[in-house]
C-alpha positions as CSV (number, residue, x, y, z in Angstrom):
1,X,36.4,4.1,-19.5
2,X,33.5,6.2,-18.3
3,X,30.6,5.1,-16.6
4,X,27.4,5.9,-18.6
5,X,25.1,6.2,-15.6
6,X,24.5,9.7,-14.1
7,X,25.8,10.1,-10.6
8,X,24.8,12.3,-7.9
9,X,27.5,14.5,-6.4
10,X,27.9,12.2,-3.3
11,X,28.6,9.3,-5.8
12,X,25.2,7.4,-5.8
13,X,23.6,6.5,-9.0
14,X,20.7,8.8,-9.8
15,X,18.7,5.7,-10.9
16,X,15.3,7.6,-11.1
17,X,12.5,6.1,-9.2
18,X,13.6,2.3,-9.6
19,X,12.9,0.7,-6.4
20,X,15.5,-2.1,-5.7
21,X,14.1,-5.5,-4.5
22,X,10.6,-4.4,-5.4
23,X,8.8,-7.7,-4.9
24,X,10.3,-8.2,-1.4
25,X,9.5,-4.6,-0.3
26,X,5.9,-4.9,-1.6
27,X,5.8,-8.0,0.7
28,X,7.0,-6.6,3.6
29,X,4.4,-3.5,2.9
30,X,1.6,-6.2,2.8
31,X,2.8,-7.8,5.8
32,X,3.1,-4.8,8.1
33,X,-0.2,-3.2,6.7
34,X,-2.3,-6.4,7.1
35,X,-3.1,-6.1,10.8
36,X,-4.0,-2.3,10.7
37,X,-5.9,-2.7,7.6
38,X,-7.7,-5.8,8.8
39,X,-8.6,-4.0,12.2
40,X,-9.4,-0.6,10.6
41,X,-12.0,-2.3,8.2
42,X,-13.3,-4.5,10.9
43,X,-13.9,-1.7,13.1
44,X,-15.9,0.1,10.1
45,X,-17.8,-3.0,9.2
46,X,-19.0,-3.6,12.8
47,X,-20.2,-0.1,12.9
48,X,-17.7,1.0,15.7
49,X,-15.7,3.6,13.8
50,X,-14.5,4.7,10.4
51,X,-11.8,7.0,12.1
52,X,-8.8,4.5,12.1
53,X,-9.3,3.7,8.3
54,X,-9.7,7.2,7.5
55,X,-6.7,8.4,9.5
56,X,-4.5,5.7,8.2
57,X,-5.3,6.8,4.6
58,X,-5.3,10.6,5.1
59,X,-2.2,10.9,7.2
60,X,-0.3,8.2,5.0
61,X,-0.9,10.7,2.0
62,X,0.3,13.4,4.1
63,X,3.4,11.7,5.1
64,X,4.2,10.6,1.6
65,X,4.0,14.2,0.5
66,X,6.1,15.4,3.3
67,X,8.9,12.9,2.4
68,X,8.7,14.1,-1.1
69,X,9.0,17.8,0.0
70,X,11.8,16.9,2.4
71,X,13.7,15.2,-0.4
72,X,13.1,18.1,-2.7
73,X,14.5,20.4,0.0
74,X,17.5,18.2,0.5
75,X,18.4,18.4,-3.0
76,X,18.1,22.1,-3.1
77,X,19.9,22.7,0.2
78,X,17.0,24.3,1.6
79,X,15.5,24.2,5.1
80,X,14.5,20.7,5.9
81,X,11.3,19.1,7.8
82,X,12.7,18.1,11.2
83,X,12.9,14.3,11.7
84,X,10.7,14.6,15.0
85,X,7.9,16.0,12.7
86,X,8.4,13.1,10.3
87,X,8.1,10.6,13.1
88,X,5.1,12.4,14.6
89,X,3.2,12.1,11.4
90,X,4.3,8.2,11.2
91,X,3.0,7.8,14.8
92,X,-0.3,9.5,13.9
93,X,-0.9,6.7,11.3
94,X,1.2,7.9,8.5
95,X,4.0,5.2,8.5
96,X,2.5,3.2,5.6
97,X,2.7,6.3,3.5
98,X,6.2,7.2,4.9
99,X,7.4,3.4,4.2
100,X,6.3,3.9,0.5
101,X,7.8,7.3,0.2
102,X,11.1,6.1,1.8
103,X,11.5,3.6,-1.2
104,X,10.0,5.8,-4.1
105,X,12.3,8.6,-3.1
106,X,15.1,6.7,-1.5
107,X,14.8,9.1,1.3
108,X,15.9,8.5,5.0
109,X,16.9,4.9,4.1
110,X,20.4,4.9,5.1
111,X,20.2,6.9,8.3
112,X,20.2,4.2,11.0
113,X,19.0,6.1,14.1
114,X,16.0,7.3,11.8
115,X,15.1,3.9,10.7
116,X,15.3,2.4,14.1
117,X,12.8,4.8,15.3
118,X,10.6,4.3,12.3
119,X,10.6,0.7,12.8
120,X,9.6,1.0,16.6
121,X,6.7,3.1,15.5
122,X,5.7,0.5,13.0
123,X,6.1,-2.2,15.8
124,X,3.8,0.1,18.2
125,X,1.0,-0.1,15.7
126,X,1.3,-3.8,15.2
127,X,1.1,-4.2,19.0
128,X,-1.9,-2.0,19.2
129,X,-3.8,-4.0,16.6
130,X,-2.8,-7.3,18.1
131,X,-4.2,-6.1,21.3
132,X,-7.4,-4.7,19.7
133,X,-8.0,-7.8,17.6
134,X,-6.8,-10.8,19.7
135,X,-6.4,-9.8,23.4
136,X,-9.6,-7.7,23.9
137,X,-7.8,-4.4,24.4
138,X,-6.5,-5.6,27.7
139,X,-2.8,-4.8,27.0
140,X,-3.3,-1.1,27.6
141,X,-4.9,-1.7,31.0
142,X,-1.6,-3.1,32.3
143,X,0.1,0.5,32.0
């Protein structure tokens, strides 16, 4: 009996762009984006700066397309984007776009060392916004 699903050479189903556990992943995205979005919008509405909101948007789009390009290169066995470049873009504010791209393209989701550093970057952004919104920007003065 043959399997009717197309399989990639490494034995994983091709599956198109179906995202597994979509509702749960959307909830996680909503939760981790809440503080940065609230903080960025708050800064803009209070006339402080539009930069954080703009940076998160622009760099997230850049990260999304970098993941897309890297996935295409991986399939073509071509030169790949170094992981430190992907992480630098995430750190610069592109982690929301990277998180979406990881799920849409099923890219970099299985490599544990990559995921650990990715989630540390997300955590750093959460800590920054907790400090900005609730601690009066005093956390950074401790270092």
